[in-house]
N, C-alpha and C positions, 0 to 999 in steps of 0.2 A: 406468673409461676412462682411458687414458694421456693425459698432458698434457705441456706443454713443460718442466715442472719435474721430471718423473720420467723422461723420455726425451728426449735431446738431439735437436732438430730439425735439418734441413739448414741450413747457414749462410745461404743465400739467403732462407730462410723468416723469419729473424730481422730482415730488412730490409724486409718487406712487412707489410701488416695493421697490427698494433700496434707494429711496429718494436721488438721486445723487446731487440734488441742495444743500443739506446740506453739503455733502462731498466737493463739489467744493468750496463752500463759506469758509469752515474751512481750507481747504488746503492752501488757500491764506493768512491765518493768521499765524504769527510767534508764536513759542512755548514760547519764552521769552516775553510774553505780557499777559494782562488780559484774552486773549482768551485761555490761557493754560487750564483753568478749563473746558471750553466748549469742547475743542478738546479732553481732556481726557475722559470726560463724553460720548461724541459721540463714541469714540473708544471702551470704556467698554460696552456700551449698544449694539453697533453693534456686538461686540465679543460674547456677550451672545446669540444673535440671530444666529450668524454664526456657533455656535455649531451645529445647525441644518439648516445651509445654509440661514437662514432668515436675510440677511444683511439689517436691518432696525432698527433705534434707537427706534422707538415707539414699535416695536415688542419686542425689548430687554427690554424696560421698563415694558411691560406687563409680560414678563417672570420673571423679577426680582421681580415684585409684587407677582407672583405665588410662588416664593421661600420664600418670607416673610410670605405668607399664610401657606405654607407647612412645613417649617423648618427654623426658623430665623437664626440658625447657618450656614445653607447652604447659605443664602443670604449674611451674613457678610463675609463668606469665598470667595464668588464670588466677592465681592467688593475689598477685600484684593488682590485677585489674579489679578483682573483687573488693579489695580493701579501698582502692581509690574510688571505686563506684559507690560504696557505702558512704564514704566521707563526703563526697560531693553531692550525693543525694540529700544529705543533711544540709549542706551549704545552700543548695537550691530549694530547700523547703519542700521536698517531695512528700506526698502523703505517707504516713507511717505504715499503713497497710501495704502499700506498694513496695516500700523499702523492705519490710519483713518478708514479703513474698518474692523478693529478688527481681521483680518486674522492671525496676528502673536501674538494675545493675547488670543484667545479662548482656546487653549490647557491648559494654566494655569488655566483658569476659570473652565474647566472640572476637573482638578486635585483638586481644592479647593472644588467644590460642591460635587463630588462623594466621596472624602476622608472623608469629614465631615459626609456624610450620612451613610457610612458603617463602619467607625472606631469603634463606640461603640460595634457593633455586633460582630466584629471579634477579638476584644481585651478584651472585658468585662470591659472596663474603660470608664469613662465619659471624655468628651473633656475638657482639662485643658490647663494651660499656656504652658506646655512643648509641647503639640500637636501643638498649634498655632506657636510656635517658629520653630519647625521642619518643619511645613507646609510652613512657609516663606522661609526656606532654599531650600526646594524642588521646590518651585515656581520659585526661581531664577535659579535653575538647569534646570527646564523645558524650560525657555527662551533660554538657550544655546542648549539644545537638539532639540528644534523646529528649530532653525536656522541651525544647523548642518544637520539634517535629510532632510530638504527642499533643502539644497544645494546638498546633495547626490542624491536626486531624480530628480533634475532639468534636467539632461541630457535626462531622459526618458519622460519628459513632464508630469509626474504624480505628484499629490499633496501628501504630507505626511499625510494628513487627521488628524486623532487623534492618530497616532502612538506615538508621543511624550507624550501624556496624558497617554497611557497605560504603557509606560516605567516608567514615573515618579510616577504614582499612585501605581504601584506594589512596586517600590522602597520605597515609603513612608509607605505603609500599612505593608509590611513585616518587615521593620525596626522598626515600632512602636509595632508590635507583639513581636519582640525580646526584646524591652524595657519593655514590659509588662510581660516578663518571659515566653512567650509561644514559643515553638519550634515545628518544624515538623507539624504534623496534630493535635496537641493538641488544644482543643477548650476551650474557657473561661467557667467558671462555669455558669450554667443556672438553673433556677428553675426546680423542678421535673416535668417531662412531665406526665400529668394526662389524656392526650388524649386517648380516647377509641381505642383499637387495631382494632376496626371495620373500622378504616380509610382506611385500605387497600381494603375495598370493596365498598367505597363510589363511587357513580356514578358521572360522569362528569356533572357539571352544566353549560350548554351552555350560560345561561344569564350572569354568572360570567365570562365566557370566553370572551364574547363580551365586558363586562366591562373592562376586561384586555386589550383589543385593545385601549381603551381610556387612561387607566392608563400608557400605554407604553410611552406616551408623557411626563408625569411627571417623569418617571424613567430615561429619558435622563439626567435630571438635579438633580436627587436624591430626588425628592419630589413626589413620586408615590401615591398620593391620588387624589380623584376625583376633588376637587375644583381647585387645582393648575393645574391639567392636562387639565381641560376645558379652563382655562386662557391661557395655553400654546398653545392649538389648535387654540384659537382665534388669538393669536399672529402670528401663522403660516399663518392663513387665511388672515390676514391683509397684510402680505408680498406677498403671492402668493396663490391663490386658486388652481392652477395646482399643485404646490408643496404639498399642503395639501392633495389633492386627492391621489397623489403618496404615501405620508406618510401613510395615512390610509390603502391603499391597502397593503403596506408592513407590517404594524402592524397586519392586519388580517391574512396574510399568515404566519408570524412568530408565532403568538399566536396559530393558529390552528395546526401548525406543533408541537409546544411545547406541546399542549394538547395530540397529538397522541403519542409522545415519552415519556411522563411523566407518573408517577404513582400517585395514590391517596396519599395525599389529594389535589394535583394540585395547591398548594399555589402559586408557582412562575408563573404559567399560569394566575391565577386570578388577581395577582397584577401587571401584565404587564412586568415582567422580560423577557418573551419570545418574546415580540413584538418590543422592542426598536431597537435592532440591525437590524432586517429586515426592520423596518420603516425607519431608517437612510439610509440604502442601497438603497431602492427604491427611496427615495428623492434625494440622491446623483446622481443617474443615470439621473433623470429628470432635475437636475441642471447643471451638467457638459456637457451633450449633449442635443441637441435640442429634446424636448419631442414630437417626431412624433409617429404615431401608432406603428411602430416597436419597439420603445423604451419602450412602455408599457410592451411588452413581456420580453424585456431584464431586466426591473426593477423587474418584477415578478420572473424571474429566479434568479436574484441577491438576492432578498429577501429570496428565497428558499435556496440558497447557504448559506446565513448568518445563517439561522435557523439550517441547518444541521451541519454547522461548530460549532455552539454553542452546539448542542447536542453531537457532537463528542469530543469537548474539555472541556466540563463541568467537566469530571472526572479529567482532568489534573489540572484545576484551583481549584477544590474542594480539591485536595491533598495539594495544597498550602494554602488552607483556604482563598483565595481571590476570588471575583466575576470575571466573564468572562470579565467584563468591555466592551469595544467596539472592542475587538479583532476580533470577527466574522464579524462585519461591515467592518473593514479595509481590511480583506482578500477578502470578497465578492466584495466590491466596486472596489478595485484595479484590480481584475480580469476582471470585466466588462469594466472599464475605459481603461485598457490596449488594449482592442479590439478597442476602439474608437480612439486611437492615431495612429493606423496603417494606411498605405497609401491607403489600399483597404477596409477600414472600412465601414460597413453598417450604421454606425451612424455618425452624424455631430457634431464634437467637437466644443464647444463654447470657442473661444479665449478670449473674454472679458465678464466676468460674470456680469450680472445685476439681472434679474429675469426671470423665465421660459417663461412667457407670451411674454416678449419682445424678448427673444431668438427665439421663434417660429414666431413672427411677422417678424423679420429680415430675417429668413430663407425662409419664404413664399415669401417675397418681392424679395429676391435675385433670387428665382426660376422663378418668373414672369419676372424679368428683363432679365434673361438668355433666356427665351422663346421668349420675344420680340426682343432680339438681333438676335436670330436665324431666326425669321420670317422676320425681316428687311433685313438680309443678303441674304435671299433666293429671295426676291422680285426683285432685279436687275438682277439676273440670269434668272428669268422667263421673265422679260422684254426683255432681250437680245435674248432669244429664239424666242419671238414673232417677234422682229425686223428682225431676221435672216430669218424667214419664209416669 
């Protein structure tokens, strides 16, 4: 399959989707120059988007804005993680293309955002200087874990996705629980619960369920309220309408399954916690393989797997008093992508990732060229048969 590096695309195409014109321009600039700030900013903003496959600096800026709207500490943690990620990507000699695209930085950003979002709830402590110090240490560890896991998975052609984030975030959160004097399943002190016991008979509110499908976008970044979630969806839409459609399909599937397996008062369903893993899974399938009609079914199945894995493992993570993070997404996505890299796969793996619309364009064009080649090769044979007669 042809890609942007083997065949020059139209100029306008380099300013949409992944905005490859910016990447190409900055790759030619040295780090030890005034362009260092621009290169770092580009990497961080792209990494913010790459958390959800939206490799676009403008999308990243919109999502960063959503963080400032939703939780300013999450935004500062994101920027801290981005700077540390870029520095240690250089220390670990990561490929320049991957640094520029933010691919080797995004796991640290996830660690920063989600840890800040959930830390107060699972420890009962406010975010203080000791937390920021330990977060910095864990962000450095994350860079090494990311490098190692991707090297381990390279032979099977599969990405490490957000496995490094899950490893590092659990490391951070459980360590901070220990620092807070909490062990086992011990929970921090909470105000007396005055909620009426009639909660167990509350009926499911489907309007709130659908609201949860929107809030799932914010939960990816630890800012699960309506305003940040809308901004994040707009960021996804700017990068790729196809990806956004797959995202929402996955969110609906995950949220509905969550509603079916949950009990009243359905809080986690309403705030989007059941949608984000399925949302990411469906989006990943549309990004790593060409989004043909058959892939729509695969994405829906993957979203279903993610939701059922979340339902099954929720008890395990609850026992550790940490959230499920993106473990269900990683399991479901790797299972589907493993099919895509086999030699007899029904899916077309994308070797050079840009954005789904361009992947589909190249795929359709290659099919047409193959058909034209077959047609032109058959013509001489027909001519030969006519001459023989």
